[in-house]
C-alpha positions in Angstrom: 22.5 14.6 7.2 20.0 14.3 10.6 17.4 13.0 8.1 19.7 10.5 6.6 20.5 9.2 9.7 18.0 9.7 12.3 14.5 10.2 10.3 14.1 7.0 8.1 13.0 5.3 11.2 10.4 7.6 12.6 8.8 7.4 9.7 9.1 3.7 7.9 8.8 2.5 11.4 5.6 3.6 11.8 4.5 2.1 8.3 7.1 -0.8 8.4 6.4 -2.2 12.0 2.5 -3.1 11.0 3.5 -4.1 7.4 5.7 -6.7 9.3 3.3 -8.0 11.9 -0.1 -8.4 9.7 2.6 -10.4 7.2 4.0 -12.6 9.6 0.9 -13.2 11.3 -1.2 -13.8 8.1 1.2 -16.2 7.0 0.8 -18.1 9.7 4.3 -18.0 11.0 2.7 -16.1 14.3 -0.5 -16.2 16.2 -2.7 -13.5 16.7 -0.9 -12.7 20.0 1.8 -11.1 18.7 0.8 -8.1 16.2 -1.7 -7.6 19.7 1.3 -7.1 21.7 3.1 -5.2 20.0 0.1 -2.6 19.5 -0.7 -2.8 23.2 3.0 -1.8 24.1 3.4 0.5 21.7 -0.3 2.5 21.9 -0.1 1.8 25.6 3.1 3.1 26.2 1.6 6.8 25.1 -1.3 6.6 27.9 1.4 6.7 31.3 3.5 9.4 31.5 7.0 9.2 31.3 8.6 6.8 34.2 8.9 3.7 35.7 5.3 2.6 34.2 6.6 3.0 31.2 9.1 0.2 31.4 6.4 -2.8 30.8 4.7 -1.1 27.8 8.3 -0.9 26.0 9.5 -4.3 26.4 6.0 -6.3 25.6 7.1 -5.2 21.8 11.0 -6.4 22.4 9.6 -9.7 24.2 7.0 -10.7 21.2 9.4 -9.4 18.9 12.0 -11.1 20.1 9.7 -13.8 20.1 9.7 -13.7 16.3 13.4 -13.1 15.7 14.1 -16.4 18.0 11.6 -18.3 16.4 13.5 -17.2 13.1 16.7 -18.4 14.3 15.4 -21.4 15.2 13.7 -22.6 11.8 15.6 -25.7 10.3 16.6 -26.1 6.5 13.1 -27.8 6.7 11.2 -25.4 7.9 12.7 -22.7 5.7 11.8 -25.1 2.5 8.6 -25.5 3.9 7.7 -21.4 2.9 8.8 -22.0 -1.1 7.0 -23.8 -4.1 8.3 -27.7 -4.2 7.9 -28.0 -7.7 9.6 -24.1 -9.3 8.4 -22.2 -11.0 8.4 -22.9 -14.7 7.9 -20.3 -17.6 4.6 -20.7 -19.7 7.2 -22.1 -22.5 8.6 -24.5 -20.5 5.1 -25.7 -19.2 4.2 -26.1 -23.1 7.1 -28.0 -24.1 6.4 -30.9 -21.3 2.6 -31.1 -22.4 3.3 -31.3 -26.4 7.1 -32.6 -26.3 6.6 -32.0 -30.6 6.8 -28.1 -30.1 11.1 -28.4 -29.0 13.2 -27.0 -31.4 
């Protein structure tokens, strides 16, 4: 029970959050500052003792990840469509048929 409800975040969060941040940065969806702010807040919280000084370090990732979420929520249909190929995906057989119509059965 403990592993099923509590521990996946500890394991998957340590790997999933950096992968998410690098992915949204590499695709150009967010600027370089988002992964930097999240990393600075996460790593910086380990450098200070637990107390009021940790609040800004915890707030930094919340603000950066919240900014990504708000940006996603404000995307219109055109913005979503821009992230998908416009021509569609053709199979090799379909592509060959359009080049040489005599191969159509």
